[in-house]
Backbone as a printed PyTorch tensor [residue, N CA C, xyz], in Angstrom:
tensor([[[-25.0430, -23.8920,   9.3770],
         [-24.0400, -24.8760,   8.9500],
         [-23.0830, -25.1300,  10.1600]],

        [[-22.7470, -26.3210,  10.5740],
         [-21.8950, -26.5820,  11.6230],
         [-20.4560, -26.1140,  11.2200]],

        [[-19.7190, -25.7990,  12.2640],
         [-18.3640, -25.2770,  12.0310],
         [-17.4180, -26.2770,  11.2820]],

        [[-17.5290, -27.5590,  11.5570],
         [-16.8100, -28.6270,  10.8760],
         [-17.0750, -28.6130,   9.3460]],

        [[-18.3860, -28.4100,   8.9830],
         [-18.6960, -28.2920,   7.5690],
         [-18.0900, -27.1730,   6.9060]],

        [[-18.0300, -26.0000,   7.5830],
         [-17.4270, -24.7660,   7.0300],
         [-15.8890, -25.0040,   6.7690]],

        [[-15.2560, -25.6520,   7.7330],
         [-13.8240, -25.9240,   7.6630],
         [-13.5810, -26.8400,   6.4640]],

        [[-14.3910, -27.8910,   6.3960],
         [-14.1760, -28.8550,   5.2980],
         [-14.3750, -28.1960,   3.9630]],

        [[-15.3990, -27.3420,   3.8490],
         [-15.7180, -26.6970,   2.5870],
         [-14.5650, -25.7150,   2.1650]],

        [[-14.0700, -24.9730,   3.0720],
         [-13.0110, -24.0290,   2.6960],
         [-11.6860, -24.7650,   2.3230]],

        [[-11.3930, -25.7780,   3.1180],
         [-10.1520, -26.6240,   2.8870],
         [-10.2480, -27.2490,   1.5150]],

        [[-11.4130, -27.7880,   1.1920],
         [-11.6530, -28.4790,  -0.0900],
         [-11.4830, -27.5170,  -1.2260]],

        [[-11.9610, -26.2730,  -1.0800],
         [-11.8470, -25.2800,  -2.1440],
         [-10.3900, -24.7410,  -2.3330]],

        [[ -9.7290, -24.4880,  -1.2080],
         [ -8.3150, -23.9010,  -1.2570],
         [ -7.3070, -24.9290,  -1.6360]],

        [[ -7.4390, -26.1130,  -1.0870],
         [ -6.5000, -27.2460,  -1.2300],
         [ -7.1500, -28.3430,  -2.0400]],

        [[ -7.5110, -28.0810,  -3.2020],
         [ -8.0330, -29.1570,  -4.0520],
         [ -6.8920, -30.1240,  -4.2760]],

        [[ -7.2900, -31.4580,  -4.2490],
         [ -6.2200, -32.4850,  -4.4670],
         [ -5.1440, -32.4910,  -3.4390]],

        [[ -5.4680, -32.0910,  -2.1940],
         [ -4.5130, -32.0030,  -1.0820],
         [ -3.8370, -33.4590,  -0.9120]],

        [[ -4.5580, -34.4950,  -0.9400],
         [ -4.0060, -35.8420,  -0.6680],
         [ -2.9940, -36.2280,  -1.7100]],

        [[ -3.0890, -35.6720,  -2.9110],
         [ -2.1380, -35.8820,  -3.9930],
         [ -0.8970, -35.0200,  -3.9720]],

        [[ -1.1070, -33.7610,  -3.4610],
         [ -0.0830, -32.7670,  -3.5730],
         [  0.4660, -32.2810,  -2.2450]],

        [[  0.1960, -32.8970,  -1.1650],
         [  0.5970, -32.4500,   0.1410],
         [  2.1000, -32.4640,   0.2820]],

        [[  2.9040, -33.1320,  -0.4900],
         [  4.3390, -33.1500,  -0.4530],
         [  4.9420, -32.1830,  -1.4680]],

        [[  4.1730, -31.4580,  -2.2430],
         [  4.5450, -30.5460,  -3.2630],
         [  4.7180, -29.1300,  -2.5670]],

        [[  5.9600, -28.6990,  -2.3460],
         [  6.0940, -27.4370,  -1.6230],
         [  5.5600, -26.2440,  -2.4200]],

        [[  5.6550, -26.2680,  -3.7640],
         [  5.0950, -25.1610,  -4.5010],
         [  3.6160, -25.0660,  -4.3800]],

        [[  2.9470, -26.2480,  -4.4140],
         [  1.5380, -26.3280,  -4.2440],
         [  1.0740, -25.7380,  -2.9540]],

        [[  1.8340, -26.0460,  -1.8360],
         [  1.4790, -25.4910,  -0.5490],
         [  1.8040, -24.0020,  -0.4390]],

        [[  2.8860, -23.6230,  -1.0460],
         [  3.2530, -22.1620,  -0.9490],
         [  2.2440, -21.2580,  -1.7000]],

        [[  1.5800, -21.7890,  -2.7050],
         [  0.6520, -21.0470,  -3.5240],
         [ -0.7270, -20.9260,  -2.8460]],

        [[ -0.9380, -21.4390,  -1.6760],
         [ -2.2350, -21.4220,  -1.0250],
         [ -2.1710, -20.9810,   0.3970]],

        [[ -3.2400, -20.3240,   0.8470],
         [ -3.3260, -19.9170,   2.1440],
         [ -4.7930, -19.6840,   2.5870]],

        [[ -5.0310, -19.9090,   3.8680],
         [ -6.3180, -19.6230,   4.3940],
         [ -6.1200, -18.5780,   5.5580]],

        [[ -6.6990, -17.4200,   5.4310],
         [ -6.5010, -16.4070,   6.4120],
         [ -7.7220, -16.5030,   7.4710]],

        [[ -7.3700, -16.3180,   8.7000],
         [ -8.4230, -16.4150,   9.7290],
         [ -8.2420, -15.2730,  10.7570]],

        [[ -9.2720, -14.9360,  11.4160],
         [ -9.2650, -13.7990,  12.3300],
         [ -8.6060, -14.1920,  13.6990]],

        [[ -8.6090, -15.4950,  14.0590],
         [ -8.0720, -15.8280,  15.3940],
         [ -7.2690, -17.0810,  15.2780]],

        [[ -6.4170, -17.2170,  16.3280],
         [ -5.5620, -18.4120,  16.3180],
         [ -6.3270, -19.7160,  16.6560]],

        [[ -7.4590, -19.5820,  17.3390],
         [ -8.3250, -20.7820,  17.5860],
         [ -8.8410, -21.2670,  16.3060]],

        [[ -9.2080, -20.4050,  15.3200],
         [ -9.6240, -20.9390,  14.0230],
         [ -8.4870, -21.5570,  13.2150]],

        [[ -7.3230, -20.9750,  13.3520],
         [ -6.1190, -21.5340,  12.7350],
         [ -5.8660, -22.9190,  13.2550]],

        [[ -5.9170, -23.1170,  14.5350],
         [ -5.6940, -24.4390,  15.1220],
         [ -6.6940, -25.4550,  14.6190]],

        [[ -7.9850, -25.0700,  14.5430],
         [ -8.9370, -25.8690,  14.0980],
         [ -8.7860, -26.3590,  12.6180]],

        [[ -8.4390, -25.4220,  11.7640],
         [ -8.2050, -25.7080,  10.3010],
         [ -6.9500, -26.6060,  10.1610]],

        [[ -5.8970, -26.2760,  10.9690],
         [ -4.7150, -27.0530,  10.8960],
         [ -4.9770, -28.5070,  11.3630]],

        [[ -5.7350, -28.6480,  12.4290],
         [ -5.9340, -30.0160,  12.8370],
         [ -6.7790, -30.7960,  11.7740]],

        [[ -7.7260, -30.0790,  11.1480],
         [ -8.4570, -30.7100,  10.0920],
         [ -7.6000, -31.1790,   8.8780]],

        [[ -6.7480, -30.2140,   8.4750],
         [ -5.8710, -30.5140,   7.3800],
         [ -5.0050, -31.7610,   7.6820]],

        [[ -4.3910, -31.6760,   8.8530],
         [ -3.4730, -32.7950,   9.2230],
         [ -4.1810, -34.1450,   9.2210]],

        [[ -5.4960, -34.0890,   9.5710],
         [ -6.2400, -35.3640,   9.5870],
         [ -6.4320, -35.8900,   8.1350]],

        [[ -6.3150, -35.0050,   7.1680],
         [ -6.4720, -35.5050,   5.8070],
         [ -5.2790, -36.1230,   5.1910]],

        [[ -4.1460, -35.8080,   5.6870],
         [ -2.8490, -36.1980,   5.1960],
         [ -2.6320, -37.7170,   5.4510]],

        [[ -2.3790, -38.4470,   4.4970],
         [ -2.2910, -39.9450,   4.7200],
         [ -1.0480, -40.4890,   5.5270]],

        [[ -0.1710, -39.6420,   5.8800],
         [  0.9920, -40.0480,   6.6260],
         [  0.7900, -39.7050,   8.0060]],

        [[  1.6070, -40.4510,   8.9330],
         [  1.5660, -40.1230,  10.3500],
         [  2.1090, -38.7190,  10.5850]],

        [[  1.5160, -37.9900,  11.4080],
         [  1.9580, -36.5960,  11.7090],
         [  3.2310, -36.6510,  12.6040]],

        [[  4.0430, -35.6830,  12.3980],
         [  5.2460, -35.5470,  13.1490],
         [  5.2360, -34.1570,  13.8830]],

        [[  5.7680, -34.1270,  15.1100],
         [  5.8060, -32.8740,  15.8020],
         [  7.2340, -32.4310,  16.0470]],

        [[  7.6090, -31.2760,  15.6650],
         [  8.9650, -30.7770,  15.8560],
         [  8.8980, -29.6310,  16.8770]],

        [[  9.7250, -29.8080,  17.9320],
         [  9.6880, -28.8320,  19.0260],
         [ 10.9390, -27.8980,  18.8660]],

        [[ 10.7660, -26.6390,  19.2680],
         [ 11.9060, -25.7500,  19.2610],
         [ 11.9630, -25.0300,  20.5550]],

        [[ 13.0140, -24.2980,  20.8390],
         [ 13.2190, -23.6450,  22.1050],
         [ 13.9660, -22.3440,  21.7650]],

        [[ 13.3200, -21.2880,  22.2660],
         [ 13.9860, -19.9440,  22.1180],
         [ 14.5990, -19.5840,  23.4020]],

        [[ 15.9050, -19.0730,  23.2550],
         [ 16.6070, -18.6650,  24.3960],
         [ 16.3450, -17.2110,  24.7530]]])
């Protein structure tokens, strides 16, 4: 199974109705996908962001 299919499958299972509930903080707090590496986290995050019907926003921070 290609990596993209695995990502789609797990996101669909964990975040059922994501497109309806992506603004519901409790819905998001109640779910998590644990991964062994940050590379996998980045891949899953990119996929989830692509599913959200609004334009993505990037917030930057700076530590002193």
